N, C-alpha and C positions, 0 to 999 in steps of 0.2 A: 567455449563461447567466443563470440566476436565482440570485444569490449572496446568502447570509446573512453579514453581517459582525457579529461580536461584539467590540466595542471600547468600553471605558468612557470613554476620553478623547474627548470630543466633537469636538475640533478634529482629532485624528488620524483619527477615524472619518469625519468629513466630507471630509477630504482623500482618503482611500482610496476613499470612495464616489464622489467626483468622478473619480478615475482610472478606476474601473471603468466608470462611465457613459460617459466619453469613449472607452473601448475597446469600447463597444457592449453592455455587460452591464447587466442590471437588478440593483439592490443594495438590500437592506433592512438598515438599520443598527439593531443592538440594543446597548444599553448594559448590559443585565443578562441573565444566563444564564437565569433562570427565565422571563423574558418570551419569549425565543426558544423555550424548551421548550414553553411553553403554546401557541405558534402554529405550531410546526414541523409538527405532524401535518396541518395544513390548508394548508400551503404546499409547493409542489413545487420545493424548492431543488435546484439542480444541484451546489452546492459550498458549504462553510462555511469562512470565514476566522475563526480563533478566537484571541482573546487568552487568556493563561493566568490573569492576575490580573483577576478581575471582582469587583465590589462585593458580590455576593450568593452566588455559587457559583463555585468555581475552574474554569478551563477544562478541566482533566483530568476533572472530574466531568461536564461537559457532553459531552465526547468519549465518555465511558463511556455516557452516555444515548443519544447518537447511534448508537453501534454496537449498542446493545441494542434500539432502537426505530425506526430509520430504515433503509431498504434499504441493504444492504451497500456498494453501489457509489458512494455519495456521497463525493467526496473532501473531506478536511479539511486545511487549511493552518494550522498554528500560526504566529502572528506575535506575538512577545513579547520582553520585555527579558531573560528568563532564557536564558542562553547557555552554561551548563556542559554538558559532554559527557553527564553523567548525566541532566540534564533532557531533552536532545535524544533520547537513547536511550530514556528512559522514554516520551516522547510518541510516538515512532515505533513502539515495541513495543506500545503500548496503542491503536493504531489510527489515529494521524495519518499522513497520506500525505507531508507535507513540513513543513519547519520553517524559518522566517525569524526573524532577530533584528532588533530595532529599533535605530536608525532604519531604516525600510525605504526602498528606492529604487524609484521608479515602474517603470522598465523591467524591473528584475529581478523585481518582483512580478508584472507582467503576463506575463513569460516563464514563470515558475513556474506561474501559473494555466493558461496554455495547455498546458504540459507535463502538468499533472495532468489536464486535460481529455482529452488524447490517451491517457493511461495508464489512465483510469478504467474502460475496458472491457478486461478482460484477454484476451478472446478474441472473434473475429469472430462476429457473429450467425449462427446456424445451425450453428455448430461449437462447442457449449458443453460438450462432454464429451470427455475423453481417456481411452481405455481401452487399456492395454498390459499384457500379462502378468496378474499378480494385482492390479494397481492400477487404480482408477477415480478420475478427478479431474473433478468436476462444477463447472464454472466459475460457473454460475448460482447454485446453492445453496451453493457454497463447501464442499462435502463431499468428503472423500477416504475411500475404502475400500480395505482391503487384505484379500484373500481374503474379500470380501463383509462385512467387519467395519469399522465406522466408526473413523476415527482422530481423536482429539481434538487440535486444533491451535489455536494463536493465529492472528490475522489475518496477521501477517507470515510465519509458518511456512507458511500456506496459499499466500500469494503467491509465496514462494520455491519451493515445490514445483511450483506451476503453471508458473513460469518455467523451472525445470530440465527439466520434462517436455516443454515446448514447444521446448527446445533440446537434446534428447537426443543423446548421442554427440558433443557439441560442447564443446571446451575453452573455458572462460570465465574471465577474470581476476576477482580479487576486486573490483577497481575497477569493472569492467563490471557485475558482479552488484549491487554496492552502488548504482550509479547507476540500474540498471534496476528494482530491487525497492524500494529505499528512496528513490530520487530524489535521493541525495546523493553527494558525492564527497569533499570536503575536511574536512567537519565531524566525520565519524565515522571511528573507527579500523576497519581491516579485520577486527579481531578480532570485530566484530559479525557479519560473514559467517561466520567460523569457528565461532562459538558456535551460530548458527542451523543451520549444516550439521550439526554434531554432534547437535543435538536431533532434526532430521528423520531423520538416519541411524538413530537409535535408535527413533523412533516408527514409521518405515516398515519397520524390521527389515531394512534393506538389507544388513547384514552376514551375514544368514542366508539371503537369497535367492540361489540359485546363478546365476541369469541376470542379476543386477543388480550393478553396482558404482558407488558414489559415491566417486570417487577424487580425492585431493589431488594436483595437478600441481605439482611442486617449483618454488618461486619464481614461480608464476604464478597458479593458481586451482583450479578444480574441473571435473570432467566426470562427468555421470551417464551410465552406459553400460548398455545393454540388449543381452544376447547371445543372446536367444531368437529363434525363427523368426517370432513374431507381428509383430515390427517391420516385416517386409517388407510385411505387409498394411497397416499404418498408413502406410507410406511411399508407398503407391499414392494416398493422399489427403493430400498434403503440407500442406494447409491446417490439418490437425489438429496440426501440430508447429510 
C-alpha cells in the first residue's frame, strides 16, 4: 500500500517508515498536517497513520479534512500518546478506523494495518447495494434510505448499519460487533455499541416498522430481524448478505 504517515517526532517517524518499507509498503512521512493536506489531493494514498498532536494542526482536524475531502474508503489509524477512553471514543466516532497508543510495537502495528486493509472495503465489488423491505444501503456512496428518504448518519452509524444488514437474522455479541465495526475489543466499553444501536434504531424507525426488529439478546448482544417475505428473494443471492 501507499501509506501517509503524519508524525512530528522525526525519529519515531523514521522508525515506523522503516517498518512499513520492510513490510513492502510505500510510505511518505509528514511532520506537519498542513503539508499533508496540501499534497493529499495529488497523492493516491491507501491509508493514513495519524498522530494527534502535530505542531501546526491537531490530528482530529486532519481527520475531519480527510473525511470531507478524500474518498470515504481510505482507512485512518490514529497512533498517539493520548490514551483516555474519551479520546479513543472521540477519534473512532469522528472517522478513525483504529487507534493505537504509544509506544507502538512493530508486529502489532503491521497486524492492525493488515486488518484495516482487509476491512476497508465493506462489500464485494459488484454487490454494492443492499435492498430489503423499505431500506436501501448503498455501500459505495455510503447512503441509507428509508421509504426512499435519506437517513442522516455518522460514519460509524453507517458502518454499523451495513454490518447488521449483512448479518441479518444473526445473533451477534457486543464484543463481536465492537471488533468488526470498530476494530477494537479491550479498549472500549461495550456501552459504545449500546449507544450506537439506540441511535440507529431511532434513525431507522425500527420500532415503527412491523416487519423489522432490532432486538437486544439478554447477556449476549443484538439481532436485526426481518420478518417479511422479501428476504427470501435476497437469500437467493447470499453474496448480498
